[in-house]
Backbone as JSON, one array per atom type, in Angstrom:
{
  "sequence": "XXXXXXXXXXXXXXXXXXXXXXXXXXXXXXXXXXXXXXXXXXXXXXXXXXXXXXXXXXXXXXXXXXXXXXXXXXXXXXXXXXXXXXXXXXXXXXXXXXXXXXXXXXXXXXXXXXXXXXXXXXXXXXXXXXXXXXXXXXXXXXXXXXXXXXXXXXXXXXXXXXXXXXXXXXXXXXXXXXXXXXXXXXXXXXXXXXXXXXXXXXXXXXXXXXXXXXXXXXXXXXXXXXXXXXXXXXXXXXXXXXXXXXXXXXXXXXXXXXXXXXXXXXXXXXXXXXXXXXXXXXXXXXXXXXXXXXXXXXXXX",
  "N": [[107.82, 104.11, 137.82], [109.5, 107.19, 138.24], [108.06, 109.6, 139.78], [108.8, 111.96, 141.05], [110.72, 113.14, 139.5], [110.33, 115.57, 138.42], [111.85, 118.36, 138.21], [113.47, 121.62, 138.37], [115.65, 121.54, 136.66], [115.03, 119.39, 134.94], [112.47, 120.13, 133.86], [112.55, 122.98, 133.15], [115.11, 123.16, 132.02], [115.02, 121.11, 130.07], [112.91, 122.12, 128.51], [113.99, 124.54, 127.62], [116.27, 123.76, 126.03], [114.97, 122.01, 124.31], [113.24, 123.77, 122.97], [115.15, 125.35, 121.76], [116.37, 123.55, 119.95], [114.12, 123.06, 118.42], [113.78, 125.58, 117.26], [116.06, 125.69, 115.65], [115.49, 123.56, 113.93], [113.2, 124.62, 112.77], [114.31, 126.68, 111.29], [115.74, 125.18, 109.38], [113.56, 123.88, 108.18], [112.22, 126.08, 107.11], [113.99, 126.95, 105.11], [113.93, 124.65, 103.52], [111.22, 124.66, 102.77], [110.95, 127.07, 101.32], [112.76, 126.54, 99.23], [111.49, 124.35, 98.12], [109.09, 125.38, 96.97], [110.2, 126.93, 94.96], [111.6, 125.06, 93.44], [109.78, 123.13, 92.63], [107.38, 124.06, 91.09], [105.28, 122.99, 89.67], [104.02, 121.03, 91.11], [101.12, 119.45, 92.55], [98.31, 121.3, 93.91], [97.21, 120.32, 96.41], [99.48, 119.04, 97.59], [101.22, 121.2, 97.87], [99.78, 122.72, 99.71], [99.88, 121.04, 101.91], [102.61, 121.17, 102.56], [102.78, 123.89, 103.25], [101.05, 123.87, 105.46], [102.49, 122.28, 107.3], [104.68, 123.94, 107.76], [103.44, 126.18, 108.96], [102.45, 124.95, 111.22], [104.78, 124.31, 112.67], [105.78, 126.88, 113.1], [103.78, 127.93, 114.73], [104.02, 126.26, 117.0], [106.61, 126.96, 117.88], [106.25, 129.64, 118.61], [104.36, 129.33, 120.67], [105.7, 127.72, 122.62], [107.82, 129.41, 123.25], [106.39, 131.48, 124.44], [105.43, 130.11, 126.7], [107.82, 129.62, 128.05], [108.55, 132.22, 128.64], [106.53, 132.81, 130.44], [107.21, 131.14, 132.57], [109.96, 131.83, 133.14], [110.12, 134.63, 133.31], [107.62, 136.09, 133.85], [106.76, 134.64, 136.09], [108.98, 134.23, 137.7], [109.72, 134.35, 140.39], [107.96, 132.68, 141.59], [107.63, 129.74, 142.9], [105.68, 127.8, 142.84], [104.75, 127.45, 140.29], [106.2, 125.5, 139.1], [104.99, 123.01, 139.18], [102.97, 123.09, 137.34], [101.64, 123.1, 134.04], [101.33, 125.09, 131.04], [98.82, 125.79, 128.56], [100.06, 126.51, 126.26], [102.57, 125.3, 126.48], [101.91, 122.61, 126.19], [101.35, 122.43, 123.53], [103.34, 121.3, 122.01], [102.99, 118.57, 122.05], [100.49, 118.04, 120.77], [101.14, 119.21, 118.37], [103.11, 117.47, 117.44], [101.52, 115.21, 117.06], [99.79, 116.11, 114.99], [101.66, 116.73, 112.95], [102.9, 114.23, 112.57], [100.75, 112.55, 111.75], [100.06, 113.8, 109.38], [102.41, 113.6, 107.79], [102.83, 110.82, 107.81], [100.49, 109.99, 106.55], [100.92, 111.02, 104.01], [103.07, 109.38, 103.2], [101.79, 106.93, 103.41], [99.99, 107.12, 101.33], [101.8, 107.05, 99.25], [102.7, 104.43, 99.52], [100.36, 103.09, 98.81], [100.19, 104.02, 96.15], [102.46, 102.87, 94.98], [102.01, 100.15, 95.39], [99.54, 99.71, 94.26], [97.44, 98.57, 95.5], [94.56, 98.55, 97.21], [93.89, 97.49, 99.71], [96.3, 97.23, 101.13], [97.03, 99.92, 101.31], [94.88, 100.92, 102.85], [95.18, 99.48, 105.26], [97.68, 100.41, 106.18], [97.08, 103.13, 106.46], [95.1, 102.94, 108.4], [96.59, 102.21, 110.64], [98.04, 104.55, 110.95], [95.98, 106.37, 111.56], [95.17, 105.27, 113.95], [97.31, 105.79, 115.72], [97.09, 108.53, 115.66], [94.61, 108.86, 116.89], [95.09, 107.97, 119.58], [97.02, 109.88, 120.24], [95.55, 112.27, 120.03], [93.58, 111.92, 122.01], [95.23, 111.86, 124.23], [96.18, 114.52, 124.2], [93.8, 115.93, 124.73], [93.08, 114.98, 127.32], [95.33, 115.81, 128.78], [95.12, 118.58, 128.65], [92.86, 118.98, 130.12], [93.52, 118.94, 132.76], [96.04, 120.74, 134.03], [98.05, 120.16, 135.79], [101.17, 118.74, 136.38], [101.74, 116.34, 137.83], [99.26, 115.07, 137.93], [98.8, 114.67, 135.21], [100.87, 112.87, 134.66], [100.05, 110.63, 136.14], [97.56, 109.99, 134.98], [97.85, 109.96, 132.2], [100.03, 108.5, 131.31], [99.9, 105.81, 130.32], [98.46, 106.22, 127.98], [100.17, 107.9, 126.52], [102.4, 106.23, 126.2], [101.3, 104.15, 124.64], [100.54, 105.65, 122.39], [103.07, 106.61, 121.42], [104.29, 104.15, 120.92], [102.65, 103.01, 118.89], [102.99, 104.97, 116.99], [105.73, 104.71, 116.38], [105.69, 102.08, 115.38], [104.07, 102.46, 113.13], [105.77, 104.1, 111.59], [107.86, 102.29, 111.09], [106.52, 100.23, 109.7], [105.63, 101.63, 107.41], [108.11, 102.41, 106.29], [109.25, 99.88, 105.79], [107.38, 98.76, 103.96], [107.6, 100.6, 101.83], [110.28, 100.2, 101.04], [110.3, 97.46, 100.27], [108.39, 97.49, 98.2], [109.55, 99.26, 96.39], [111.88, 97.86, 95.71], [110.75, 95.73, 94.38], [110.13, 96.94, 92.05], [112.32, 96.94, 90.46], [113.99, 97.04, 87.36], [115.97, 96.1, 85.67], [117.24, 97.88, 84.11], [120.12, 99.8, 84.27], [120.28, 102.52, 85.04], [117.68, 103.18, 85.98], [117.4, 101.3, 88.05], [119.43, 102.22, 89.67], [118.36, 104.64, 90.52], [116.17, 103.64, 91.97], [117.53, 102.29, 94.03], [118.67, 104.48, 95.31], [116.36, 105.79, 96.18], [115.39, 103.9, 97.99], [117.4, 104.06, 99.91], [117.09, 106.72, 100.83], [114.51, 106.47, 101.88], [114.84, 104.6, 103.98], [116.7, 105.96, 105.64], [115.36, 108.36, 106.37], [113.01, 107.33, 107.49], [114.0, 105.89, 109.65], [114.91, 107.87, 111.38], [112.65, 109.17, 112.61], [111.33, 106.93, 113.72], [113.22, 105.83, 115.5], [113.55, 108.0, 117.26], [110.94, 108.12, 118.31], [110.8, 105.66, 119.65], [112.8, 106.05, 121.55], [111.69, 108.16, 123.06], [109.44, 106.85, 124.02], [110.53, 104.91, 125.81], [111.89, 106.61, 127.63], [109.82, 108.26, 128.64], [108.12, 106.36, 129.79], [109.66, 105.49, 131.9], [110.71, 107.8, 133.22], [108.95, 109.94, 132.89], [108.33, 113.4, 132.6], [111.18, 114.09, 131.86], [114.49, 115.56, 131.53], [115.84, 114.75, 129.1], [113.71, 113.58, 127.73], [111.9, 115.72, 127.3], [113.57, 117.43, 125.87], [114.08, 116.01, 123.47], [111.48, 115.4, 122.71], [110.1, 117.81, 122.12], [111.06, 118.85, 119.53], [110.2, 116.78, 117.85], [107.96, 116.77, 116.11], [108.85, 118.63, 114.23], [110.96, 117.2, 113.12], [109.57, 115.21, 111.75], [108.33, 116.8, 109.76], [110.6, 117.78, 108.42], [111.71, 115.42, 107.39], [109.79, 114.69, 105.49], [109.93, 116.87, 103.69], [112.57, 116.51, 102.89], [112.37, 114.13, 101.46], [110.75, 115.0, 99.37], [112.47, 116.8, 98.15], [114.47, 115.14, 97.22], [113.91, 114.46, 94.68], [115.13, 116.18, 92.9], [117.81, 115.35, 92.68], [117.37, 112.73, 91.78], [116.01, 113.1, 89.37], [118.04, 114.24, 87.85], [119.75, 112.08, 87.62], [118.24, 110.42, 86.06], [118.05, 111.85, 83.73], [120.33, 111.93, 82.06], [121.47, 109.82, 79.59], [123.13, 106.67, 79.81], [125.87, 105.14, 78.18], [126.62, 102.49, 78.78], [124.29, 101.57, 79.89], [122.58, 101.57, 77.69], [123.76, 99.61, 76.09], [123.51, 97.43, 77.81], [120.73, 97.24, 77.93], [120.17, 96.58, 75.29], [121.3, 94.03, 75.01], [119.84, 92.59, 76.92], [117.34, 92.85, 75.85], [117.44, 91.31, 73.54], [117.7, 88.87, 74.72], [115.31, 88.41, 75.95], [112.49, 86.83, 75.01], [109.88, 86.83, 75.43], [107.17, 88.84, 74.98], [105.55, 89.89, 76.94], [107.18, 90.09, 79.2], [108.91, 92.16, 78.44], [107.14, 94.23, 78.23], [106.34, 94.45, 80.89], [108.72, 95.26, 82.14], [109.13, 97.74, 80.91], [106.84, 99.03, 81.84], [107.29, 99.1, 84.61], [109.56, 100.74, 84.67], [108.5, 103.09, 83.59], [106.63, 103.69, 85.56], [108.25, 104.25, 87.8], [109.65, 106.48, 86.86], [107.53, 108.31, 86.56], [106.74, 108.44, 89.24], [108.98, 109.62, 90.42], [109.03, 112.11, 89.15], [106.53, 113.32, 89.74], [106.3, 113.09, 92.49], [104.28, 111.98, 93.95]],
  "CA": [[108.15, 105.43, 137.3], [109.92, 108.14, 139.25], [107.22, 110.76, 139.59], [109.43, 113.16, 141.59], [111.76, 113.62, 138.61], [109.95, 116.88, 137.92], [112.67, 119.39, 138.84], [113.73, 122.76, 137.5], [116.59, 121.13, 135.61], [114.32, 118.56, 133.96], [111.39, 120.85, 133.19], [112.98, 124.22, 132.52], [116.27, 122.88, 131.17], [114.56, 120.38, 128.9], [112.1, 123.02, 127.68], [114.88, 125.52, 126.98], [117.04, 123.13, 124.96], [114.02, 121.5, 123.32], [112.79, 124.9, 122.15], [116.3, 125.78, 120.95], [116.48, 122.61, 118.83], [112.95, 123.31, 117.57], [114.06, 126.8, 116.49], [117.02, 125.32, 114.6], [114.75, 122.75, 112.95], [112.3, 125.52, 112.05], [115.13, 127.35, 110.29], [115.97, 124.2, 108.3], [112.28, 123.68, 107.5], [111.92, 127.29, 106.34], [114.81, 126.88, 103.9], [113.38, 123.56, 102.7], [109.92, 125.08, 102.23], [111.2, 128.08, 100.28], [113.39, 125.86, 98.09], [110.49, 123.47, 97.51], [108.18, 126.14, 96.1], [110.95, 127.38, 93.79], [112.08, 123.93, 92.64], [108.69, 122.28, 92.13], [106.17, 124.89, 90.92], [104.21, 122.23, 89.0], [103.38, 120.06, 92.0], [99.69, 119.69, 92.77], [97.95, 122.22, 95.0], [97.12, 119.65, 97.72], [100.81, 118.82, 98.16], [101.73, 122.51, 98.28], [99.07, 123.11, 100.92], [100.42, 120.22, 103.0], [103.9, 121.76, 102.93], [102.48, 125.14, 103.96], [100.46, 123.51, 106.75], [103.56, 121.82, 108.18], [105.48, 125.11, 108.15], [102.63, 126.97, 109.89], [102.37, 124.15, 112.44], [106.03, 124.48, 113.42], [105.85, 128.29, 113.52], [102.85, 128.07, 115.86], [104.6, 125.62, 118.18], [107.75, 127.75, 118.34], [105.71, 130.82, 119.28], [103.7, 128.92, 121.91], [106.68, 127.29, 123.62], [108.53, 130.61, 123.68], [105.49, 132.15, 125.37], [105.39, 129.37, 127.97], [109.1, 129.87, 128.72], [108.45, 133.58, 129.18], [105.64, 132.74, 131.6], [107.97, 130.53, 133.66], [111.24, 132.46, 133.47], [110.02, 136.08, 133.5], [106.4, 136.52, 134.54], [106.62, 133.95, 137.37], [110.33, 133.8, 138.09], [109.81, 134.24, 141.84], [106.83, 131.87, 142.05], [108.07, 128.35, 142.78], [104.53, 126.91, 142.66], [104.5, 127.24, 138.86], [106.95, 124.33, 138.65], [104.13, 121.84, 139.07], [101.87, 123.32, 136.42], [101.94, 123.4, 132.64], [100.43, 126.02, 130.36], [98.33, 125.16, 127.33], [101.07, 126.76, 125.22], [103.61, 124.28, 126.63], [101.4, 121.32, 125.71], [101.16, 122.41, 122.07], [104.34, 120.47, 121.32], [102.48, 117.21, 121.9], [99.48, 118.01, 119.7], [101.85, 119.53, 117.14], [103.72, 116.22, 116.99], [100.43, 114.37, 116.56], [99.34, 116.63, 113.69], [102.73, 116.58, 111.97], [103.13, 112.81, 112.27], [99.65, 111.98, 110.97], [100.14, 114.39, 108.04], [103.54, 113.03, 107.06], [102.59, 109.39, 107.62], [99.44, 109.85, 105.54], [101.6, 111.25, 102.73], [103.82, 108.17, 102.84], [100.82, 105.85, 103.22], [99.49, 107.26, 99.96], [102.87, 106.56, 98.38], [102.65, 102.97, 99.59], [99.23, 102.69, 97.96], [100.52, 104.31, 94.76], [103.44, 101.89, 94.51], [101.47, 98.78, 95.44], [98.28, 99.65, 93.5], [96.61, 97.65, 96.27], [93.77, 99.35, 98.14], [93.89, 96.9, 101.04], [97.55, 97.61, 101.79], [96.94, 101.34, 101.62], [93.91, 101.1, 103.94], [95.76, 98.95, 106.49], [98.71, 101.35, 106.64], [96.42, 104.36, 106.91], [94.41, 102.63, 109.66], [97.61, 102.28, 111.68], [98.34, 105.98, 111.13], [94.84, 106.99, 112.25], [95.14, 104.74, 115.32], [98.24, 106.57, 116.53], [96.51, 109.87, 115.77], [93.55, 108.8, 117.89], [95.68, 107.95, 120.91], [97.67, 111.17, 120.46], [94.53, 113.3, 120.23], [92.98, 111.7, 123.33], [96.25, 112.31, 125.19], [96.18, 115.98, 124.22], [92.57, 116.39, 125.39], [93.17, 114.68, 128.75], [96.37, 116.64, 129.37], [94.63, 119.96, 128.76], [91.76, 119.04, 131.09], [94.14, 119.23, 134.05], [97.39, 121.16, 133.66], [99.02, 119.8, 136.82], [102.05, 117.7, 135.83], [101.62, 115.07, 138.53], [98.0, 114.45, 137.5], [99.02, 114.21, 133.84], [101.72, 111.68, 134.71], [99.27, 109.5, 136.65], [96.41, 109.66, 134.14], [98.12, 109.92, 130.75], [101.24, 107.75, 130.94], [99.59, 104.65, 129.47], [98.05, 106.74, 126.67], [101.36, 108.4, 125.82], [103.22, 105.07, 125.82], [100.63, 103.5, 123.51], [100.64, 106.55, 121.23], [104.44, 106.59, 120.89], [104.56, 102.81, 120.39], [101.97, 102.86, 117.6], [103.64, 105.9, 116.07], [106.98, 104.08, 115.94], [105.32, 100.93, 114.55], [103.61, 102.99, 111.84], [106.96, 104.52, 110.83], [108.59, 101.09, 110.66], [105.71, 99.56, 108.67], [105.68, 102.43, 106.18], [109.46, 102.3, 105.73], [109.42, 98.51, 105.27], [106.55, 98.63, 102.76], [108.19, 101.4, 100.76], [111.51, 99.56, 100.57], [109.95, 96.23, 99.56], [107.69, 97.82, 96.95], [110.51, 99.86, 95.47], [112.76, 96.8, 95.21], [109.98, 94.94, 93.41], [110.05, 97.72, 90.81], [113.59, 96.88, 89.73], [113.67, 96.83, 85.95], [117.08, 95.58, 84.87], [117.95, 99.04, 83.55], [121.1, 100.26, 85.25], [119.97, 103.86, 85.55], [116.44, 103.14, 86.77], [117.68, 100.57, 89.29], [120.24, 103.11, 90.51], [117.41, 105.57, 91.13], [115.42, 102.88, 92.97], [118.42, 102.08, 95.18], [118.79, 105.76, 96.01], [115.08, 106.02, 96.86], [115.36, 103.0, 99.15], [118.32, 104.62, 100.91], [116.41, 107.89, 101.4], [113.36, 106.0, 102.67], [115.33, 103.99, 105.22], [117.35, 106.96, 106.5], [114.36, 109.28, 106.94], [112.09, 106.58, 108.33], [114.67, 105.51, 110.89], [115.04, 109.03, 112.27], [111.44, 109.35, 113.41], [111.0, 105.72, 114.48], [114.18, 105.73, 116.61], [113.21, 109.04, 118.23], [109.7, 107.72, 118.98], [111.14, 104.57, 120.58], [113.56, 106.66, 122.65], [110.73, 108.89, 123.89], [108.59, 105.85, 124.68], [111.27, 104.36, 126.95], [112.18, 107.67, 128.6], [108.6, 108.71, 129.33], [107.62, 105.26, 130.61], [110.48, 105.36, 133.12], [110.99, 109.05, 133.94], [107.95, 110.98, 132.59], [108.86, 114.66, 132.06], [112.62, 114.15, 132.13], [115.24, 116.5, 130.69], [116.08, 114.21, 127.76], [112.42, 113.34, 127.08], [111.38, 117.0, 126.83], [114.5, 117.97, 124.86], [113.87, 115.3, 122.21], [110.07, 115.4, 122.35], [109.64, 119.08, 121.55], [111.28, 118.99, 118.08], [109.85, 115.58, 117.09], [107.08, 117.16, 115.0], [109.68, 119.27, 113.21], [111.71, 116.15, 112.43], [108.64, 114.61, 110.78], [108.18, 117.72, 108.63], [111.86, 117.84, 107.7], [111.89, 114.18, 106.62], [108.91, 114.74, 104.32], [110.51, 117.81, 102.72], [113.79, 115.9, 102.35], [111.94, 113.17, 100.44], [110.28, 115.74, 98.2], [113.63, 117.43, 97.51], [115.36, 114.16, 96.62], [113.58, 114.33, 93.26], [116.09, 116.96, 92.11], [118.95, 114.47, 92.4], [116.93, 111.57, 91.02], [115.73, 113.53, 88.0], [119.32, 114.43, 87.16], [120.29, 110.76, 87.31], [117.44, 109.85, 84.97], [118.06, 112.7, 82.54], [121.48, 111.68, 81.19], [121.59, 108.4, 79.22], [124.44, 106.04, 79.98], [126.19, 104.19, 77.11], [126.59, 101.13, 79.29], [122.89, 101.2, 80.08], [122.01, 101.28, 76.37], [124.29, 98.32, 75.68], [122.89, 96.43, 78.67], [119.34, 97.08, 77.52], [120.15, 95.92, 73.99], [121.57, 92.62, 75.23], [118.7, 91.99, 77.63], [116.18, 92.84, 74.96], [117.58, 90.15, 72.66], [117.57, 87.65, 75.51], [113.91, 88.24, 76.34], [111.65, 86.51, 73.87], [108.49, 87.01, 75.82], [106.79, 90.25, 74.87], [104.96, 90.32, 78.2], [108.26, 90.49, 80.08], [109.41, 93.47, 78.02], [106.11, 95.22, 78.59], [106.37, 94.63, 82.33], [109.9, 96.05, 82.46], [108.88, 99.13, 80.5], [105.82, 99.59, 82.73], [107.94, 99.42, 85.88], [110.43, 101.91, 84.45], [107.64, 104.26, 83.42], [106.02, 104.0, 86.85], [109.26, 104.87, 88.65], [109.91, 107.82, 86.33], [106.38, 109.13, 86.95], [106.8, 108.59, 90.69], [110.04, 110.58, 90.73], [108.69, 113.44, 88.63], [105.36, 113.9, 90.41], [106.45, 113.08, 93.94], [103.06, 111.5, 94.58]],
  "C": [[108.51, 106.36, 138.46], [109.18, 109.46, 139.04], [107.92, 112.03, 140.04], [110.59, 113.65, 140.74], [111.49, 115.01, 138.08], [110.7, 117.95, 138.7], [112.86, 120.54, 137.87], [114.66, 122.39, 136.35], [115.86, 120.35, 134.53], [113.3, 119.36, 133.17], [111.89, 122.08, 132.44], [114.17, 123.99, 131.58], [115.88, 122.14, 129.91], [113.76, 121.25, 127.95], [112.98, 124.01, 126.93], [115.62, 124.9, 125.79], [116.12, 122.53, 123.9], [113.52, 122.59, 122.4], [113.92, 125.41, 121.26], [116.47, 124.86, 119.74], [115.31, 122.8, 117.87], [113.17, 124.53, 116.69], [115.04, 126.51, 115.36], [116.33, 124.5, 113.51], [113.8, 123.62, 112.12], [113.06, 126.3, 110.98], [115.41, 126.45, 109.1], [114.69, 124.01, 107.49], [111.91, 124.88, 106.64], [112.7, 127.31, 105.04], [114.27, 125.81, 102.96], [112.08, 123.99, 102.02], [110.09, 126.08, 101.1], [111.79, 127.43, 99.02], [112.39, 124.97, 97.36], [109.61, 124.24, 96.54], [108.89, 126.68, 94.86], [111.31, 126.22, 92.86], [110.95, 123.13, 92.0], [107.39, 123.07, 91.98], [105.0, 124.13, 90.32], [103.59, 121.15, 89.86], [101.92, 120.44, 92.23], [99.43, 120.6, 93.96], [97.81, 121.52, 96.35], [98.48, 119.45, 98.38], [101.42, 120.14, 98.63], [101.07, 122.98, 99.57], [99.55, 122.31, 102.13], [101.74, 120.79, 103.49], [103.69, 123.05, 103.72], [101.92, 124.87, 105.35], [101.54, 123.09, 107.74], [104.42, 122.99, 108.67], [104.73, 125.95, 109.18], [102.55, 126.26, 111.25], [103.61, 124.37, 113.3], [106.2, 125.91, 113.91], [104.97, 128.52, 114.75], [103.43, 127.46, 117.12], [105.74, 126.45, 118.74], [107.28, 128.98, 119.11], [105.09, 130.44, 120.64], [104.7, 128.51, 122.99], [107.48, 128.47, 124.13], [107.7, 131.4, 124.68], [105.45, 131.44, 126.72], [106.7, 129.56, 128.75], [109.13, 131.26, 129.33], [107.61, 133.57, 130.46], [106.37, 132.16, 132.81], [109.14, 131.39, 134.12], [111.12, 133.94, 133.84], [108.8, 136.45, 134.35], [106.26, 135.88, 135.92], [107.96, 133.45, 137.89], [110.44, 133.56, 139.6], [108.69, 133.39, 142.44], [107.16, 130.4, 141.85], [106.91, 127.38, 142.54], [104.24, 126.62, 141.19], [105.23, 126.01, 138.32], [106.05, 123.13, 138.41], [103.02, 121.96, 138.06], [102.36, 123.63, 135.02], [101.02, 124.52, 132.17], [99.94, 125.34, 129.09], [99.32, 125.38, 126.19], [102.18, 125.7, 125.27], [103.17, 122.96, 126.02], [101.17, 121.28, 124.2], [102.18, 121.53, 121.37], [103.85, 119.04, 121.14], [101.45, 117.13, 120.78], [100.1, 118.37, 118.36], [102.51, 118.28, 116.56], [102.68, 115.28, 116.41], [100.0, 114.81, 115.16], [100.4, 116.45, 112.61], [102.92, 115.12, 111.58], [102.01, 112.22, 111.43], [99.65, 112.55, 109.55], [101.22, 113.73, 107.21], [103.32, 111.54, 106.81], [101.49, 109.13, 106.61], [100.02, 110.06, 104.14], [102.34, 109.99, 102.28], [102.9, 106.97, 102.67], [100.23, 105.9, 101.82], [100.55, 106.8, 98.95], [102.92, 105.04, 98.37], [101.52, 102.45, 98.71], [99.55, 102.9, 96.49], [101.48, 103.29, 94.18], [102.86, 100.48, 94.44], [100.26, 98.6, 94.54], [97.31, 98.68, 94.17], [95.88, 98.45, 97.35], [93.84, 98.81, 99.56], [95.16, 97.27, 101.81], [97.5, 99.07, 102.21], [96.02, 101.61, 102.81], [94.49, 100.62, 105.27], [96.82, 99.88, 107.06], [98.08, 102.62, 107.18], [95.65, 104.13, 108.22], [95.36, 102.7, 110.84], [97.96, 103.74, 112.0], [97.22, 106.67, 111.92], [94.73, 106.5, 113.7], [96.09, 105.53, 116.21], [97.74, 108.0, 116.69], [95.43, 109.91, 116.84], [94.08, 108.82, 119.31], [96.36, 109.29, 121.23], [96.68, 112.27, 120.75], [93.87, 113.16, 121.6], [93.95, 112.15, 124.42], [96.25, 113.82, 125.33], [94.96, 116.53, 124.96], [92.66, 116.18, 126.89], [94.2, 115.56, 129.44], [95.88, 118.07, 129.58], [93.46, 120.09, 129.72], [92.27, 119.32, 132.5], [95.61, 119.51, 133.8], [98.43, 120.86, 134.73], [99.85, 118.6, 136.34], [101.85, 116.35, 136.51], [100.34, 114.33, 138.14], [98.14, 113.91, 136.08], [99.83, 112.92, 133.82], [100.91, 110.46, 135.14], [98.2, 109.04, 135.66], [96.75, 109.39, 132.68], [99.29, 109.05, 130.34], [100.92, 106.59, 130.0], [99.17, 105.09, 128.07], [99.26, 107.18, 125.86], [102.24, 107.25, 125.35], [102.61, 104.35, 124.62], [100.75, 104.35, 122.24], [102.02, 106.49, 120.6], [104.78, 105.22, 120.29], [103.92, 102.62, 119.02], [102.57, 103.79, 116.56], [104.92, 105.32, 115.51], [106.69, 102.88, 115.02], [104.87, 101.39, 113.17], [104.78, 103.43, 110.98], [107.7, 103.31, 110.26], [107.84, 100.36, 109.55], [105.77, 100.31, 107.35], [107.04, 102.31, 105.51], [109.68, 100.94, 105.1], [108.63, 98.32, 103.98], [107.16, 99.38, 101.58], [109.42, 100.71, 100.17], [111.21, 98.3, 99.76], [109.3, 96.52, 98.22], [108.63, 98.44, 95.93], [111.44, 98.79, 94.88], [112.04, 95.9, 94.21], [109.87, 95.65, 92.06], [111.36, 97.71, 90.03], [113.33, 96.4, 88.32], [114.74, 96.1, 85.16], [117.83, 96.69, 84.16], [118.87, 99.6, 84.63], [120.7, 101.59, 85.87], [118.73, 103.86, 86.43], [116.66, 102.41, 88.08], [118.54, 101.4, 90.24], [119.36, 104.12, 91.23], [116.61, 104.87, 92.23], [116.26, 102.66, 94.22], [118.57, 103.36, 96.0], [117.5, 106.08, 96.78], [114.94, 105.14, 98.1], [116.23, 103.55, 100.27], [117.69, 105.83, 101.6], [115.28, 107.45, 102.33], [113.8, 105.43, 104.01], [115.88, 105.05, 106.17], [116.34, 107.89, 107.15], [113.37, 108.56, 107.85], [112.7, 106.19, 109.66], [114.74, 106.66, 111.88], [113.84, 109.14, 113.19], [111.11, 108.12, 114.25], [111.94, 105.55, 115.68], [113.87, 106.77, 117.68], [111.94, 108.68, 119.0], [109.96, 106.62, 120.0], [111.9, 105.11, 121.8], [112.62, 107.39, 123.61], [109.83, 107.94, 124.66], [109.28, 105.33, 125.95], [111.48, 105.41, 128.03], [110.93, 108.11, 129.35], [108.05, 107.61, 130.24], [108.38, 105.15, 131.93], [110.56, 106.65, 133.92], [109.96, 110.15, 133.74], [108.62, 112.23, 132.03], [110.31, 114.85, 132.48], [113.29, 115.11, 131.16], [115.37, 115.99, 129.26], [114.77, 113.97, 127.01], [111.84, 114.64, 126.51], [112.25, 117.56, 125.71], [114.28, 117.32, 123.5], [112.42, 115.38, 121.76], [109.59, 116.66, 121.69], [109.88, 119.18, 120.04], [110.86, 117.78, 117.25], [108.94, 115.9, 115.91], [107.85, 117.81, 113.87], [110.49, 118.25, 112.43], [110.82, 115.44, 111.4], [108.51, 115.5, 109.54], [109.43, 117.76, 107.78], [112.07, 116.59, 106.85], [111.01, 114.16, 105.37], [109.48, 115.68, 103.26], [111.78, 117.25, 102.1], [113.44, 114.9, 101.26], [111.42, 113.87, 99.19], [111.46, 116.34, 97.43], [114.54, 116.41, 96.82], [115.08, 114.0, 95.13], [114.55, 115.1, 92.37], [117.27, 116.09, 91.7], [118.53, 113.31, 91.51], [116.6, 111.93, 89.57], [117.02, 113.7, 87.2], [119.92, 113.09, 86.76], [119.53, 110.11, 86.16], [117.62, 110.59, 83.66], [119.16, 112.34, 81.55], [121.59, 110.2, 80.86], [123.01, 107.9, 79.37], [124.69, 105.06, 78.83], [126.12, 102.74, 77.57], [125.16, 100.65, 79.49], [122.26, 100.83, 78.75], [122.48, 99.93, 75.87], [123.62, 97.2, 76.47], [121.45, 96.16, 78.24], [119.25, 96.32, 76.2], [120.35, 94.42, 74.14], [120.37, 91.93, 75.88], [117.48, 91.9, 76.75], [116.23, 91.64, 74.03], [117.35, 88.86, 73.42], [116.12, 87.38, 75.88], [113.07, 88.0, 75.1], [110.17, 86.77, 74.16], [108.13, 88.48, 75.81], [106.19, 90.76, 76.17], [106.02, 90.77, 79.18], [108.76, 91.89, 79.73], [108.41, 94.55, 78.41], [106.12, 95.5, 80.08], [107.55, 95.49, 82.76], [109.68, 97.51, 82.12], [107.86, 99.79, 81.43], [106.41, 99.97, 84.08], [108.8, 100.66, 85.76], [109.6, 103.17, 84.34], [107.02, 104.68, 84.74], [107.0, 104.71, 87.77], [109.55, 106.29, 88.18], [108.78, 108.77, 86.72], [106.4, 109.43, 88.44], [107.82, 109.65, 91.09], [109.65, 111.99, 90.31], [107.57, 114.09, 89.44], [105.53, 114.01, 91.92], [105.24, 112.55, 94.67], [102.84, 110.02, 94.23]]
}
């Protein structure tokens, strides 16, 4: 690792652009949050509180990073010694990412459990989520015990690499489980299967965003530590987690519309398949799968 990569360009430049991207993401998240409360007033209170928590989390990080930039650029502009030291406000982006990722991943882990109806699968996925949270929390504590960058790099690199690796693995496992479980719910109904295909597409696209970013940060930090690109991408990572969760909640608007209008071809297809199926258990299973998907789309849980 190149420890001497800590320069004004890497630290201050990365922090500036990282905070700028975070501000843009916060704007997107604010619109998503406002639209969510208007579009889904009947969602459960726990889910509404989770959405509010994610918004507050991002607002807090944006305020803290802005304060740290003020401390560097204005209050200590003529003090070159500040280059080697972080502020606790600057380090909030790491703990913010930990909190946002464990919240969002827990939400999706519950969805995995809901779709699989298997407690063991749900527990295993959640255990992976809690493992990455544990490494992330320990990293945050150790980093705040000594705010000197060089000390953090020497003492916390292995923790950060493990945390990011497990975080990426958790994203990939959750995305894979969701896709496989959704495909198993295919019913033979054209409209319901179309909704399932759309849900799989949303799941893959949103899951890939966070897992790819985590892998990128893992490689960059392992090689360069606090590099321009690592800080620029790392700061808004928590916001990306929040945005992906809100995007998945909002997809219900499109999916409900697809389920609402009956298709003549679907009715004909169902009539033919119904005559072909002599086993009443098969018909019951198809109806149960269709009902489960409809409930899943409507409730979002």
